[in-house]
N, C-alpha and C positions, 0 to 999 in steps of 0.2 A: 503493500499500500504506500503511496505517495501522498504527501500532506503538504501543500502551499505554505510557504513559510511565512507569507503575508497574514495567513490566517493564523498559524501558530508560532509565536515568537520565539520561544525559547523549548526546546525539548532536553530535557536533563536527565531522561532515563536511558537515551542512548549510548550511553558510556557502558550500560550493562551489557550491552551487547558484545562486547570485548571479551576473548579468550580467558584473558588472565585476570578480569576483573570479578572478585566473588558477587555473587547476586545478594546485595542488599537494598532492599526496597526502602527509601527515606522519604521523608517528607515533600524534598525537591522533586522525586519521582512522582508522588501522588498528585502533587499541585502540577504539574506537567502532563501528567494523565487527564487530570479533571479538565484542564485547559483544552486539550483533545478532544475529550468527550462534548464539554461545552460548544465545541466548533462543529462536531460533526451530527450532534443531534438539533441545533438550533434550525429552525425553517430557514428556506431558501439560502443554503449556502450554494447549492447550484440550481440553477434556473432553466428552463426550457426556453431555446429561443423563440422571439417572437418574430411573428412573419411580418416582412414590412421595416423592421427597427435596425438601423444600421448593425454592424457587428463589429466589434473591436478585438485586434487580435496583439498580443502582447507577448514576447518572446525573451528568452533569456538564454545565450549560448556561453558555457564554461569549457575549459579545455577536455572535461572529463563527462559533461553533461549538456542536456539541452533540454528547457521546459519551455512550455506555450500554456497560454490560457487565451479562450476565446470567451467573449464578455459581451453584454450590452446594458446601455444603460437603464436603469428604470425611470419610472414618473418623476421622481426627485431629482433625476440626473447621478445618481449613485451608480459606478459600476459595478455589476453583478455578475459574478463567472456562469458561463454555461457549460463549460468543459474545461479541464485542467488536463495537462499529459506531460510525461518527464520520463527521459531516457537518459541512462548512463551508461558508460562503456569503459 
C-alpha cells in the first residue's frame, strides 16, 4: 500500500520494518497509526472524477521513484485527489 505523504505527514513506525530493529510498539507508532487510520477512514479522501470538470495532473520524479496524482477542484476550489499512483525501482 502506498500512502501519499501530503496526507500523512510523519510515519514513525516504518523504522520497525528494518530487520535489525526489535519490534517495540511505542506511543509514536500508535500516533502514526492513528493518523493514517484517520486519513483512510475520513470521507472523500479519493473522489470519482466529475465529467466536464478539468483534471489536474501532479507528478513527482525522484532518482528511484515516480508518483502521480490526478485531481479535480471541488466547489470551494480545494484540490481533491481522484487517483494516486506510485512506483519504485
